[in-house]
C-alpha positions as CSV (number, residue, x, y, z in Angstrom):
1,M,0.0,0.0,0.0
2,A,1.4,3.4,-1.0
3,L,1.6,6.1,1.7
4,P,0.0,9.5,1.1
5,Y,1.9,12.6,0.3
6,Q,2.7,14.6,3.5
7,C,4.1,17.6,1.6
8,L,3.2,19.3,-1.7
9,V,4.7,22.3,-3.4
10,A,4.1,23.7,-6.9
11,R,6.1,25.8,-9.4
12,A,4.2,28.0,-11.8
13,G,5.2,28.6,-15.4
14,Q,7.7,31.3,-16.2
15,G,6.8,34.4,-18.1
16,T,3.8,34.1,-20.3
17,N,3.8,30.3,-20.4
18,L,1.7,29.9,-17.3
19,K,0.4,26.4,-18.3
20,D,3.9,24.9,-18.0
21,W,3.8,24.1,-14.3
22,S,5.5,21.5,-12.1
23,L,4.4,19.7,-8.9
24,F,6.7,18.2,-6.3
25,G,5.5,15.9,-3.5
26,A,7.1,14.0,-0.6
27,S,5.8,10.5,0.2
28,G,7.7,9.2,3.2
29,S,11.4,9.5,2.4
30,A,10.9,9.8,-1.4
31,L,10.4,12.8,-3.6
32,V,8.2,12.8,-6.7
33,A,8.3,15.5,-9.4
34,Q,6.0,15.9,-12.4
35,S,5.4,18.6,-14.9
36,S,2.4,19.5,-16.9
37,N,3.9,18.0,-20.0
38,G,4.0,14.5,-18.3
39,I,7.7,14.3,-17.4
40,T,8.0,12.4,-14.1
41,S,11.0,11.8,-11.9
42,V,11.5,10.1,-8.5
43,W,14.3,10.7,-6.0
44,S,15.0,8.6,-3.0
45,E,18.1,8.5,-0.7
46,Q,18.6,4.8,-1.3
47,D,18.8,5.3,-5.0
48,A,21.1,8.3,-4.7
49,R,23.5,6.3,-2.4
50,R,23.4,3.4,-4.8
51,R,24.4,5.6,-7.7
52,D,27.2,7.2,-5.6
53,D,28.6,3.7,-4.8
54,Q,28.5,2.7,-8.4
55,Q,30.5,5.8,-9.4
56,D,33.0,5.1,-6.6
57,D,33.4,1.5,-7.8
58,Q,33.9,2.7,-11.4
59,Q,36.6,5.0,-10.3
60,D,38.3,2.3,-8.4
61,D,38.2,0.0,-11.4
62,D,39.8,2.7,-13.6
63,T,42.7,3.3,-11.1
64,Q,43.5,-0.1,-9.8
65,G,44.3,-2.1,-12.9
66,P,42.8,-5.7,-13.4
67,P,39.5,-6.3,-11.6
68,V,39.4,-8.6,-8.6
69,K,36.6,-10.6,-7.2
70,R,34.8,-8.7,-4.5
71,L,32.9,-10.1,-1.6
72,K,29.3,-8.8,-1.4
73,L,28.5,-7.8,2.1
74,E,24.9,-7.2,3.3
75,Q,24.6,-3.5,4.2
76,P,22.8,-2.8,7.5
77,K,19.4,-1.3,7.1
78,E,19.3,2.3,8.1
79,P,16.1,4.0,9.3
80,K,14.5,6.1,6.6
81,A,14.3,9.9,7.1
82,N,10.9,11.2,6.1
83,F,10.4,14.6,4.7
84,T,8.5,17.0,7.0
85,N,8.8,20.2,4.9
86,L,9.3,21.3,1.3
87,V,10.1,24.8,0.2
88,L,10.6,26.0,-3.4
89,S,13.0,28.8,-4.2
90,N,11.5,32.0,-5.7
91,S,13.5,31.3,-8.9
92,G,12.1,27.8,-9.1
93,Q,15.6,26.3,-9.6
94,Y,16.1,24.8,-6.1
95,L,14.0,22.7,-3.8
96,I,14.7,22.6,0.0
97,G,13.5,19.6,1.9
98,V,13.7,18.9,5.7
99,T,13.9,15.4,7.0
100,G,12.8,15.0,10.6
101,E,14.6,11.8,11.8
102,D,18.1,13.0,11.0
103,K,17.3,16.8,11.4
104,C,18.8,17.5,7.9
105,I,18.2,20.4,5.5
106,R,18.7,19.1,2.0
107,V,19.1,21.3,-1.1
108,F,18.2,20.0,-4.5
109,Q,18.8,21.5,-7.9
110,I,15.9,21.1,-10.5
111,D,17.0,20.5,-14.0
112,A,15.1,21.1,-17.2
113,Q,13.6,17.5,-17.0
114,N,12.5,18.1,-13.4
115,K,15.1,15.7,-12.1
116,L,16.4,16.4,-8.6
117,Q,20.1,16.4,-7.8
118,Q,21.0,16.8,-4.2
119,L,23.6,19.5,-3.7
120,S,24.0,19.4,0.1
121,E,22.7,18.0,3.3
122,R,23.3,19.8,6.5
123,C,22.2,18.3,9.8
124,M,21.1,20.8,12.4
125,S,21.7,20.3,16.2
126,R,17.9,20.5,16.8
127,R,15.1,19.3,14.7
128,P,13.8,22.0,12.3
129,C,10.1,22.8,12.5
130,S,9.9,25.2,9.6
131,V,12.2,26.7,6.9
132,T,11.8,29.6,4.5
133,L,14.0,31.6,2.1
134,T,14.8,35.2,1.8
135,S,13.5,37.1,-1.2
136,D,16.8,37.0,-3.0
137,D,17.1,33.2,-2.6
138,S,20.5,33.6,-0.9
139,T,19.7,32.5,2.6
140,I,17.7,29.7,4.3
141,L,16.0,30.7,7.5
142,C,15.6,27.7,9.8
143,A,13.4,27.7,12.9
144,D,13.8,24.7,15.3
145,K,11.7,23.3,18.1
146,F,13.9,24.8,20.8
147,G,13.1,28.4,19.8
148,D,16.2,29.3,17.7
149,V,16.3,30.7,14.2
150,Y,19.4,30.1,12.1
151,A,20.6,31.5,8.8
152,L,22.3,29.2,6.3
153,P,23.5,30.0,2.8
154,L,21.3,28.3,0.2
155,L,24.4,27.0,-1.7
156,A,26.9,25.6,0.8
157,P,30.4,27.1,0.2
158,P,33.2,24.7,-0.5
159,A,35.0,25.9,2.7
160,D,32.3,24.1,4.8
161,D,34.0,20.8,4.0
162,E,37.4,22.0,5.2
163,S,36.8,24.5,8.0
164,G,33.4,23.5,9.1
165,S,31.8,26.5,10.9
166,R,35.2,28.1,11.3
167,V,35.0,27.9,15.0
168,T,37.7,26.2,17.0
169,P,36.1,23.3,18.9
170,Q,36.4,23.7,22.6
171,P,36.6,20.7,25.0
172,E,33.2,20.1,26.5
173,P,33.2,20.4,30.3
174,K,32.4,17.3,32.2
175,E,29.0,17.6,33.9
176,K,28.6,16.0,37.3
177,D,25.6,13.8,37.9
178,Y,23.0,15.9,39.8
179,T,22.1,14.6,43.3
180,P,19.4,16.4,45.5
181,A,20.7,17.5,48.8
182,A,17.4,16.7,50.6
183,T,16.0,13.2,51.1
184,A,12.6,11.8,52.0
185,L,13.7,11.7,55.7
186,T,14.4,15.5,55.8
187,V,11.4,16.8,53.9
188,H,8.1,17.1,55.7
189,S,5.9,19.8,54.0
190,G,3.8,19.0,51.0
191,R,5.4,21.8,48.9
192,N,9.0,20.6,49.6
193,R,8.0,17.0,49.0
194,R,6.7,17.9,45.5
195,T,9.9,19.9,44.9
196,L,12.0,16.8,45.9
197,E,10.0,14.6,43.5
198,E,10.8,17.0,40.6
199,Q,14.4,16.9,41.6
200,L,14.4,13.1,41.6
201,K,12.8,13.0,38.2
202,Q,15.5,15.3,36.9
203,K,18.2,12.9,38.4
204,A,16.5,9.9,36.7
205,K,16.8,11.6,33.3
206,G,20.6,11.7,33.8
207,V,23.1,14.3,32.4
208,P,21.4,16.3,29.7
209,K,22.7,15.5,26.2
210,S,25.2,18.1,24.9
211,K,24.2,20.1,21.8
212,E,25.7,18.7,18.7
213,A,28.2,21.0,16.9
214,M,27.1,22.1,13.4
215,K,30.3,21.9,11.3
216,F,29.1,24.2,8.5
217,H,28.6,27.9,7.9
218,H,25.6,29.1,10.0
219,E,24.5,32.1,12.0
220,L,22.2,32.3,15.0
221,L,19.8,35.1,14.4
222,L,17.2,35.1,17.2
223,G,15.5,33.0,19.7
224,H,12.1,32.5,21.5
225,V,11.6,31.1,25.0
226,S,9.0,28.7,23.6
227,M,8.8,26.1,20.8
228,L,8.7,27.7,17.4
229,T,6.0,26.5,15.0
230,D,6.4,28.6,11.8
231,I,8.5,31.3,10.1
232,V,7.9,33.5,7.1
233,Y,10.0,36.2,5.5
234,A,8.5,39.5,4.5
235,K,9.9,42.7,2.9
236,S,8.6,46.2,3.1
237,G,10.5,48.7,1.1
238,S,14.2,48.0,1.3
239,R,14.0,46.3,4.7
240,G,13.4,42.6,5.3
241,Y,11.5,41.1,8.3
242,I,11.4,37.7,10.0
243,I,8.0,36.8,11.3
244,T,7.9,33.9,13.8
245,S,5.2,32.1,15.8
246,D,5.4,29.9,18.8
247,R,3.5,27.6,21.1
248,D,2.8,30.4,23.6
249,E,0.4,32.3,21.3
250,H,3.0,34.8,20.2
251,I,3.7,36.2,16.8
252,R,6.9,38.2,16.7
253,I,8.2,40.6,14.0
254,S,12.0,41.0,13.9
255,R,14.3,42.7,11.5
256,S,16.2,40.6,9.1
257,Q,20.0,40.3,8.9
258,P,22.2,42.0,10.0
259,Q,19.8,43.4,12.6
260,A,17.8,40.2,13.5
261,H,18.3,41.0,17.2
262,V,16.0,44.0,16.9
263,I,12.4,43.2,17.8
264,E,10.0,45.5,16.0
265,G,6.8,44.3,17.8
266,F,4.4,41.5,18.6
267,C,0.9,40.6,17.3
268,F,-1.2,39.6,20.3
269,G,-4.7,38.1,19.8
270,H,-4.5,34.3,19.9
271,E,-5.5,32.4,23.0
272,A,-4.0,29.1,22.0
273,F,-0.9,28.1,20.1
274,V,-0.2,29.5,16.6
275,S,0.7,26.8,14.1
276,R,0.6,28.5,10.7
277,L,1.5,31.9,9.2
278,C,0.6,33.1,5.7
279,L,1.1,36.4,3.8
280,T,-1.5,37.5,1.3
281,Q,-1.1,39.4,-1.9
282,S,-2.1,42.7,-0.3
283,G,0.5,42.2,2.5
284,L,-1.8,41.1,5.2
285,L,-0.7,38.3,7.6
286,V,-3.1,35.4,8.4
287,S,-2.4,33.2,11.4
288,G,-4.1,30.1,12.6
289,G,-3.6,27.4,15.3
290,G,-5.6,26.0,18.2
291,D,-8.2,28.7,18.3
292,D,-11.7,28.5,16.8
293,Y,-10.8,31.4,14.5
294,L,-8.1,32.7,12.2
295,C,-6.5,36.1,12.8
296,V,-5.9,38.7,10.1
297,W,-3.2,41.2,10.8
298,D,-1.8,44.5,9.6
299,W,1.6,43.2,10.8
300,Q,3.5,46.3,10.0
301,N,1.4,48.1,12.6
302,Y,0.9,45.0,14.8
303,R,-2.8,45.5,14.6
304,L,-5.6,42.9,14.5
305,V,-7.7,43.6,11.4
306,G,-10.3,40.8,11.8
307,R,-11.1,37.3,12.8
308,L,-12.3,34.4,10.5
309,P,-14.5,31.9,12.4
310,I,-13.0,28.6,11.1
311,R,-15.0,26.5,13.6
312,N,-18.4,27.7,12.4
313,V,-17.6,26.5,8.9
314,A,-16.0,23.2,10.1
315,L,-18.8,22.1,12.4
316,D,-20.4,19.7,9.8
317,H,-17.0,17.9,9.4
318,L,-16.2,17.4,13.1
319,V,-16.8,13.6,13.6
320,T,-14.5,12.3,16.3
321,R,-13.6,15.4,18.3
322,S,-14.9,18.9,19.1
323,E,-11.6,20.9,18.7
324,V,-10.4,22.5,15.5
325,T,-6.7,22.7,14.7
326,T,-5.4,24.7,11.8
327,A,-2.8,22.6,10.0
328,H,-2.3,24.5,6.7
329,V,-3.0,28.0,5.3
330,D,-2.2,28.9,1.7
331,A,-3.0,32.2,-0.1
332,A,-4.5,32.0,-3.6
333,N,-2.6,35.1,-4.7
334,F,-3.8,34.7,-8.2
335,K,-7.4,35.5,-7.1
336,G,-6.8,38.4,-4.7
337,D,-7.0,38.0,-1.0
338,E,-8.4,34.4,-0.9
339,I,-7.0,31.8,1.4
340,L,-7.5,28.0,1.5
341,V,-7.4,26.4,5.0
342,A,-6.9,22.8,6.0
343,C,-7.6,21.6,9.5
344,E,-5.9,18.5,11.0
345,G,-8.0,15.3,10.6
346,L,-10.9,16.9,8.7
347,P,-12.0,15.8,5.2
348,A,-12.5,19.3,3.8
349,L,-10.9,22.5,2.7
350,F,-12.2,25.9,3.7
351,S,-12.0,29.0,1.5
352,F,-12.1,32.5,2.9
353,R,-12.2,35.8,0.9
354,I,-10.6,38.4,3.1
355,G,-12.2,41.8,3.1
356,T,-15.6,40.8,1.7
357,A,-18.8,41.0,3.6
358,G,-19.4,38.0,5.8
359,T,-15.8,36.7,5.1
360,G,-17.1,34.7,2.1
361,A,-16.4,31.3,3.8
362,T,-17.2,28.1,1.9
363,A,-16.4,24.4,2.6
364,I,-15.0,22.1,-0.1
365,A,-15.7,18.4,0.7
366,L,-12.9,15.9,0.2
367,D,-12.7,12.1,-0.1
368,G,-10.3,12.0,2.9
369,N,-8.5,14.1,5.4
370,A,-6.5,16.9,3.9
371,L,-2.7,16.7,4.5
372,D,-1.4,19.5,2.3
373,V,-2.4,21.9,-0.4
374,A,-0.4,23.2,-3.4
375,L,-1.7,26.1,-5.6
376,V,-0.8,26.3,-9.3
377,Q,-1.5,29.2,-11.5
378,S,-3.1,27.7,-14.6
379,G,-3.9,31.0,-16.4
380,L,-4.4,34.7,-16.0
381,G,-6.7,35.2,-13.0
382,S,-7.3,31.4,-12.5
383,C,-5.6,28.8,-10.4
384,M,-5.8,25.1,-9.5
385,A,-5.6,23.5,-6.0
386,V,-3.9,20.1,-5.7
387,V,-4.9,18.5,-2.3
388,S,-3.0,15.6,-0.7
389,I,-5.6,13.1,0.6
390,D,-5.0,10.6,3.5
391,N,-5.7,7.2,2.0
392,V,-4.7,5.4,5.2
393,H,-7.0,6.8,8.0
394,K,-10.8,7.0,8.1
395,P,-12.1,10.5,7.1
396,G,-12.5,12.6,10.2
397,S,-10.2,10.4,12.3
398,T,-6.5,10.4,12.9
399,T,-6.3,6.9,14.5
400,E,-8.9,4.6,12.8
401,G,-7.8,2.7,9.7
402,R,-9.6,3.1,6.4
403,A,-11.4,0.2,4.7
404,D,-11.0,1.5,1.1
405,K,-7.2,1.5,0.4
406,N,-7.5,2.1,-3.3
407,L,-8.4,5.8,-2.9
408,S,-6.5,8.3,-5.0
409,R,-4.0,10.3,-3.0
410,L,-4.6,13.5,-4.8
411,Q,-7.7,15.6,-5.5
412,C,-7.7,18.6,-7.8
413,F,-9.9,21.6,-7.9
414,S,-10.1,24.5,-10.4
415,S,-11.3,28.0,-9.5
416,Q,-14.4,29.3,-11.1
417,R,-15.4,32.9,-11.9
418,A,-18.1,33.0,-9.2
419,G,-15.4,32.4,-6.6
420,H,-16.2,28.7,-6.1
421,W,-14.0,25.7,-6.5
422,Q,-15.0,22.7,-8.7
423,Q,-13.3,19.3,-8.9
424,D,-11.2,19.0,-12.0
425,A,-11.7,15.5,-13.6
426,S,-8.9,16.0,-16.1
427,M,-6.1,16.5,-13.6
428,P,-5.8,12.9,-12.2
429,E,-4.8,11.8,-15.7
430,L,-2.1,14.5,-15.9
431,L,-0.8,13.6,-12.5
432,G,-0.6,9.9,-13.2
433,G,3.1,9.8,-12.2
434,F,2.2,10.6,-8.7
435,E,0.0,7.5,-8.4
436,S,2.1,5.0,-10.3
437,R,5.8,5.9,-9.8
438,S,6.0,7.2,-6.3
439,A,7.9,5.4,-3.5
440,G,6.7,5.2,0.1
441,E,5.2,1.7,0.0
442,V,4.5,0.2,3.4
443,D,5.5,-3.2,2.0
444,G,6.2,-3.5,-1.7
445,R,6.3,-7.3,-1.7
446,K,2.6,-7.6,-0.8
447,S,-0.3,-6.9,-3.0
448,G,-3.9,-7.7,-3.5
449,A,-5.4,-10.0,-0.8
450,Q,-2.0,-10.2,1.0
451,A,-2.0,-6.5,1.5
452,E,-5.5,-6.5,2.8
453,E,-4.5,-9.3,5.2
454,G,-1.4,-7.4,6.3
455,M,-3.4,-4.3,7.4
456,R,-5.1,-6.2,10.2
457,P,-4.5,-4.9,13.7
458,G,-1.1,-6.1,15.0
459,S,0.3,-6.9,11.6
460,A,3.6,-5.5,10.4
461,D,1.9,-3.2,7.9
462,D,-0.5,-1.9,10.6
463,K,2.5,-1.1,12.9
464,A,4.3,0.7,10.0
465,V,1.2,2.9,9.4
466,R,0.9,3.7,13.1
467,A,4.6,4.5,13.2
468,T,4.1,7.2,10.5
469,Q,1.0,8.6,12.1
470,T,2.9,11.5,13.7
471,L,4.2,12.4,10.3
472,Y,0.7,13.3,9.2
473,Y,-0.9,14.4,12.5
474,H,1.2,16.3,14.9
475,V,-0.2,19.8,15.2
476,E,-2.8,18.9,17.8
477,N,0.1,17.8,20.1
478,L,1.0,21.5,20.5
479,R,-2.2,22.1,22.5
480,K,-1.6,22.4,26.2
481,R,-3.7,20.1,28.4
482,P,-4.7,20.9,31.9
483,G,-2.3,19.4,34.4
484,A,0.3,18.5,31.6
485,E,3.9,19.6,31.9
486,D,4.8,22.5,29.6
């Protein structure tokens, strides 16, 4: 069974040739690319390593004279690193992918045939939660889960291989194991007893793991005291700004390099975590998260312009829970200030027209839970929305399995003049490469009745699907529960 696409990103045609678009998707640890003319390519780390090994073997054969018989050794299986984020450069020549398990930022070059060539992979010390690019495509801005934002050059300089981060490594001080001074015999009050319990928990965790050194060119720009959730880059006049959001309901506007330490202001208005940020064509900022509404901001003046009631529109699609969590916000900049919103675990998209009377909210029913959305400009004033569908879990649920496993993993909608979205029946044929040539199989050796048998509870396939559940549904984990540790 093929896994769904957790990330989608689209590249519009250049110049007047708007119909020459390309779509890129991540299914597990594999990348799939397809253009409007039908050219499809697939990249996976295993295939890339195999090609590198073959090239090394060929070089050895050319330099060592007569060939010798080699002993084939079985290579140990390495855990696959799944993509958690895809970002396309403004020029459309580079694709940046983030893999969660190894905390790597990978830069790919896109050739004329849509084939991907990995130029670099740089492993961060902490897992990145979001990345973006500056407007000139020179710098990658990386926000991690510990609240830090780093700047990395898009194209890694050759000096990185030789001098690393150009910082002389210092010997790490040896940290002593922490031992509380008090004991259960010396503590009598309830408050002190709870403090001692916390100290004993800290001792049981052991010495905290030291931060891994990043041996490549990087610069720490700014930091939050809470977990970062999203980052966008904006420009006003000649000055650039870094807009960040965190788990503690904050939206912060900071100056870009070289004055990233300067905080211009904050946008306060959320009561729960903020998970997504989006800039519209008119320059407004839209933010969403754990609240029942989306916030629209005049971010340059730190002023709340309005609120979009997402919960009121999503009520008909709430099946297994009562809370709404915004997982994705994308602006259809080809149609003015219209945004498409996907909520975690809901089989629908929600369209809002900002600035119109009554917010102009409509719901677009889907065949399964929406995982990601990519917008493609298909002509002047019109666009197309490609939605990644969860073909593993039951619609409206993030835990129950789906009975129909033959569901298409993509749905396509085209914009209409009246402001509505209509399903495009011709697009699945154009995107056939996404259905037939993608990687991400749970178990490629099984098919038909064997695959149906393998998806029973407790089977290997069932465990594999449950293991990747956090790859698709993780935003709701940001919600703070009463009595839980922050």
